[in-house]
C-alpha positions as CSV (number, residue, x, y, z in Angstrom):
1,M,0.1,0.1,0.0
2,S,1.4,3.5,-0.9
3,R,2.4,5.3,2.5
4,S,0.2,8.3,1.4
5,L,0.5,9.7,4.9
6,D,4.2,9.1,5.8
7,G,5.5,11.5,8.3
8,K,2.4,12.7,9.2
9,L,0.5,12.9,12.9
10,G,-3.0,11.5,13.4
11,I,-5.3,11.4,16.4
12,V,-7.5,8.4,17.0
13,T,-10.0,8.9,20.0
14,G,-11.4,5.0,21.4
15,A,-8.9,3.4,19.7
16,S,-8.1,0.8,21.5
17,R,-11.0,-1.6,20.6
18,G,-13.4,-2.1,17.5
19,I,-13.5,0.4,14.4
20,G,-11.3,2.7,16.0
21,V,-8.5,-0.2,16.1
22,A,-9.3,-0.5,12.6
23,I,-8.3,3.0,11.6
24,A,-5.8,2.9,13.3
25,E,-4.6,0.0,11.6
26,N,-5.4,1.9,8.2
27,L,-3.9,5.2,9.0
28,A,-0.7,3.4,10.1
29,S,-0.6,1.1,6.9
30,K,-0.4,4.4,5.2
31,G,3.2,5.9,7.0
32,C,1.1,7.9,9.4
33,N,2.4,8.1,13.1
34,V,-0.9,7.9,15.2
35,V,-1.7,8.8,18.8
36,L,-4.1,6.0,20.3
37,G,-6.4,7.9,22.4
38,Y,-8.2,5.6,24.8
39,T,-10.4,6.2,28.1
40,S,-10.2,3.7,30.9
41,A,-7.3,2.1,32.5
42,S,-8.8,-1.6,31.6
43,S,-8.2,-0.9,28.2
44,K,-4.4,0.4,28.8
45,S,-2.7,-2.9,27.9
46,S,-4.7,-3.4,24.2
47,A,-3.9,-0.1,23.5
48,E,0.0,-0.5,24.1
49,E,-0.5,-3.6,23.0
50,L,-2.0,-2.2,19.4
51,A,1.0,0.6,19.2
52,A,3.8,-1.9,19.6
53,T,2.1,-4.0,16.8
54,L,1.8,-1.0,14.8
55,Q,5.2,0.0,15.5
56,S,6.6,-3.1,13.9
57,K,4.7,-3.7,11.2
58,H,4.1,-0.2,9.6
59,N,7.5,1.6,10.8
60,I,5.9,4.5,12.4
61,R,5.5,5.6,15.8
62,A,2.3,5.0,18.0
63,V,1.4,6.4,21.0
64,P,-1.4,5.1,23.5
65,I,-2.9,8.1,25.3
66,Q,-5.8,7.8,27.9
67,A,-7.9,10.3,28.7
68,D,-11.5,10.7,29.2
69,M,-13.4,12.7,26.4
70,G,-16.6,12.8,28.6
71,T,-14.2,15.4,30.9
72,V,-13.9,18.7,30.6
73,D,-10.1,18.3,31.2
74,G,-9.5,15.3,28.5
75,P,-9.4,16.4,25.5
76,R,-7.3,19.1,26.2
77,S,-5.0,16.6,28.5
78,L,-5.2,13.9,25.6
79,V,-3.5,17.1,23.1
80,E,-1.0,18.0,26.1
81,Q,0.2,14.6,26.4
82,A,0.8,14.3,22.4
83,K,2.0,17.7,22.0
84,A,4.5,16.1,24.7
85,A,5.0,12.9,22.4
86,F,5.7,14.2,19.1
87,T,7.7,17.8,19.7
88,S,10.8,17.9,18.5
89,S,13.8,20.1,18.5
90,D,13.5,20.7,14.4
91,S,9.6,20.7,14.0
92,D,7.1,22.1,15.5
93,F,4.1,20.1,16.7
94,Q,1.5,19.5,14.4
95,V,-1.7,17.5,13.8
96,D,-2.4,16.2,10.3
97,V,-5.6,14.1,10.8
98,L,-8.5,13.9,13.8
99,V,-11.1,11.2,13.9
100,N,-13.2,11.6,16.5
101,N,-14.4,8.1,17.1
102,A,-14.9,7.4,21.0
103,G,-18.4,7.1,21.7
104,V,-21.0,5.6,23.9
105,A,-24.7,4.3,23.4
106,H,-27.4,3.3,25.8
107,N,-30.3,2.4,23.6
108,N,-33.7,3.2,25.8
109,L,-37.4,3.6,25.0
110,L,-38.5,6.9,26.1
111,P,-39.8,6.1,29.3
112,E,-36.6,4.2,30.5
113,I,-34.2,6.8,29.7
114,T,-32.3,8.7,32.6
115,V,-30.8,11.9,33.0
116,D,-27.7,10.1,34.0
117,Q,-27.3,8.3,30.1
118,F,-28.2,11.3,28.6
119,D,-25.7,13.6,30.6
120,L,-22.9,10.7,29.7
121,S,-24.1,10.7,25.7
122,Y,-23.6,14.2,25.3
123,R,-20.5,14.9,27.2
124,V,-18.9,11.7,25.2
125,N,-20.4,12.2,21.7
126,V,-20.9,15.8,21.7
127,R,-18.9,17.9,23.7
128,G,-15.9,15.7,23.6
129,P,-15.3,16.0,20.1
130,L,-16.2,19.8,20.6
131,L,-13.3,20.5,22.9
132,L,-10.8,18.4,21.0
133,V,-11.0,20.3,18.2
134,Q,-11.2,23.8,20.3
135,A,-8.2,22.4,21.8
136,L,-6.3,21.4,18.3
137,Q,-7.1,24.2,16.3
138,P,-4.2,26.0,17.3
139,Y,-2.1,23.0,15.7
140,L,-3.9,22.0,12.6
141,P,-2.3,22.9,9.7
142,K,-2.6,26.4,7.9
143,D,-2.8,25.2,4.3
144,R,-5.7,23.4,3.9
145,S,-4.0,19.7,4.6
146,G,-6.0,18.9,7.5
147,R,-8.2,16.1,8.2
148,I,-11.1,16.2,10.9
149,V,-13.4,12.9,10.0
150,N,-16.4,12.8,12.4
151,M,-17.8,9.2,13.6
152,S,-21.7,9.9,13.5
153,S,-24.3,7.1,12.6
154,V,-27.5,6.4,10.4
155,S,-28.9,6.8,13.7
156,S,-29.1,10.9,13.3
157,S,-31.6,10.6,10.8
158,T,-33.5,7.3,10.9
159,G,-35.4,7.6,14.0
160,F,-35.0,4.1,15.2
161,P,-36.7,3.5,18.2
162,E,-34.4,3.3,21.8
163,Q,-32.2,5.8,19.6
164,S,-33.7,8.8,20.9
165,V,-30.5,9.9,23.0
166,Y,-27.8,8.6,20.9
167,G,-29.6,9.6,17.5
168,G,-29.7,12.8,19.4
169,T,-26.2,13.1,20.1
170,K,-25.0,11.6,16.5
171,A,-27.7,14.4,14.4
172,A,-25.8,17.3,17.0
173,L,-22.5,15.9,15.9
174,E,-23.2,16.2,11.9
175,A,-24.6,19.6,12.3
176,M,-20.8,20.8,14.5
177,T,-19.2,18.8,11.0
178,R,-21.1,21.4,8.9
179,T,-20.0,24.4,10.8
180,W,-16.5,23.4,11.4
181,A,-16.1,22.7,7.7
182,R,-16.5,26.6,7.7
183,E,-14.8,27.9,10.4
184,L,-11.6,25.3,9.5
185,S,-11.8,25.9,6.0
186,E,-8.1,27.2,5.8
187,N,-6.6,24.7,7.8
188,A,-8.3,21.1,7.5
189,T,-11.8,19.8,5.5
190,V,-14.3,18.1,8.2
191,N,-16.6,15.3,7.1
192,A,-18.3,12.6,8.8
193,V,-19.3,9.2,8.3
194,N,-22.4,7.7,9.0
195,P,-22.4,3.4,10.1
196,G,-25.0,1.6,10.1
197,P,-24.5,-1.9,11.9
198,V,-20.9,-3.0,12.6
199,L,-19.7,-6.4,13.7
200,T,-18.7,-5.1,17.6
201,E,-19.1,-5.5,20.8
202,M,-21.4,-2.3,20.7
203,Y,-23.5,-3.3,18.5
204,A,-24.0,-6.8,19.5
205,G,-25.2,-5.5,22.9
206,N,-28.4,-4.4,21.3
207,T,-31.4,-5.4,22.5
208,P,-33.3,-8.2,20.5
209,E,-35.8,-5.9,20.1
210,F,-33.7,-3.3,18.5
211,K,-32.5,-5.9,16.4
212,R,-35.5,-7.2,15.1
213,F,-37.0,-3.5,14.6
214,I,-34.2,-2.8,11.8
215,K,-34.0,-5.8,10.1
216,G,-36.5,-4.4,7.3
217,F,-33.5,-1.6,6.7
218,I,-31.1,-4.4,6.6
219,E,-32.7,-6.2,3.8
220,H,-32.8,-3.7,1.7
221,A,-29.4,-2.5,2.2
222,P,-27.9,-3.1,-1.0
223,L,-24.5,-4.4,0.2
224,M,-25.4,-6.1,3.3
225,R,-26.5,-9.3,1.9
226,A,-24.0,-12.1,3.1
227,R,-22.2,-14.3,0.7
228,K,-21.6,-17.7,0.8
229,G,-18.1,-18.4,0.3
230,V,-17.0,-14.6,1.3
231,D,-18.7,-14.0,4.4
232,S,-17.9,-16.7,7.1
233,D,-20.7,-19.7,7.6
234,E,-21.5,-18.2,11.1
235,L,-22.4,-14.9,9.5
236,V,-24.3,-16.1,7.0
237,A,-26.2,-17.8,9.0
238,E,-26.7,-14.9,11.4
239,A,-27.2,-12.9,8.3
240,E,-30.7,-14.7,8.0
241,E,-31.9,-13.7,11.0
242,A,-30.8,-10.7,11.1
243,G,-31.9,-9.8,7.4
244,G,-28.2,-9.2,6.1
245,R,-24.7,-8.7,7.6
246,P,-23.4,-5.9,9.4
247,A,-20.4,-3.7,8.4
248,Y,-16.6,-5.4,9.5
249,V,-14.8,-2.7,11.1
250,E,-12.0,-2.6,8.1
251,E,-14.9,-1.4,5.9
252,I,-15.4,1.8,7.5
253,A,-11.9,2.1,8.2
254,G,-11.6,2.1,4.4
255,I,-13.8,5.1,3.9
256,V,-12.7,6.9,6.8
257,G,-9.0,6.6,4.9
258,M,-10.4,7.9,1.8
259,L,-11.2,11.1,3.8
260,V,-7.9,11.5,4.7
261,S,-6.1,11.0,1.7
262,K,-4.9,14.1,-0.4
263,E,-7.2,13.6,-3.0
264,S,-10.2,14.5,-1.2
265,A,-9.7,17.6,-0.6
266,W,-12.2,18.9,-2.3
267,C,-15.1,17.4,0.0
268,T,-15.9,19.1,3.3
269,G,-19.0,19.2,5.4
270,Q,-20.2,16.1,4.2
271,V,-22.2,12.7,6.0
272,V,-20.5,9.8,3.4
273,C,-22.2,7.2,3.5
274,A,-20.8,4.6,5.3
275,N,-23.2,2.4,5.8
276,G,-23.7,-0.7,2.6
277,G,-26.8,1.8,1.4
278,M,-28.9,1.6,4.1
279,L,-30.5,4.9,3.9
280,F,-30.3,4.7,0.5
281,G,-32.2,1.2,0.7
282,M,-34.8,3.5,2.9
283,Q,-35.9,5.7,0.4
């Protein structure tokens, strides 16, 4: 693979598992040095193992940094730690790529939603990216070469039950994406991607009722049909019950990789399909 991001520095939040791991792998494979943001001490070992793997495999620098995006000080702490790790005597600190991937999801019908769940979701999914971009703004490129990608979801626009809060946070993130595309136009392009179901622990944790509801949407997504001989036998069997297969994390990471490329320079303020045509299939 071409090392099209050779020498650049990227920050990926929520990089210790799931989609975040795949995004970090995608960036590193293109020569990008990476900061692997993670939240809790329980993720430290997995983040450190990922950093070691990426460094050995791709000959880049990978630095795991613990910082809670749900706190007021977490985003700035992440930037300060990254600056300390990547500032040298012969170069200024600059962040070329930011992927706001960290997020939480609590699926509940309206009567079961709690204030604590609401507060946590908006702190992590909305305030966290806002404060992180704010802290990073002085360190973004000055020549439009920067790339910011926000991880949204089809839930921002589908009206799925149980997702009053989660869908609302992702709609807010998309709104900020458009604003930042204007405010940061001389620094970076700013886009969002909107995955549907993805083969992760988060998706596996959805309620049976939620999975039954979205089955009809999955059935009409043109790329979510499982294929015998291509997908695993287990996934093919599960797809018969679910209406189709979820995305692989690498498929989502590939779209992020496209948006952080040099060739994507004329694309900004957009929510880019990362759902196998799930939204298209609903039209």
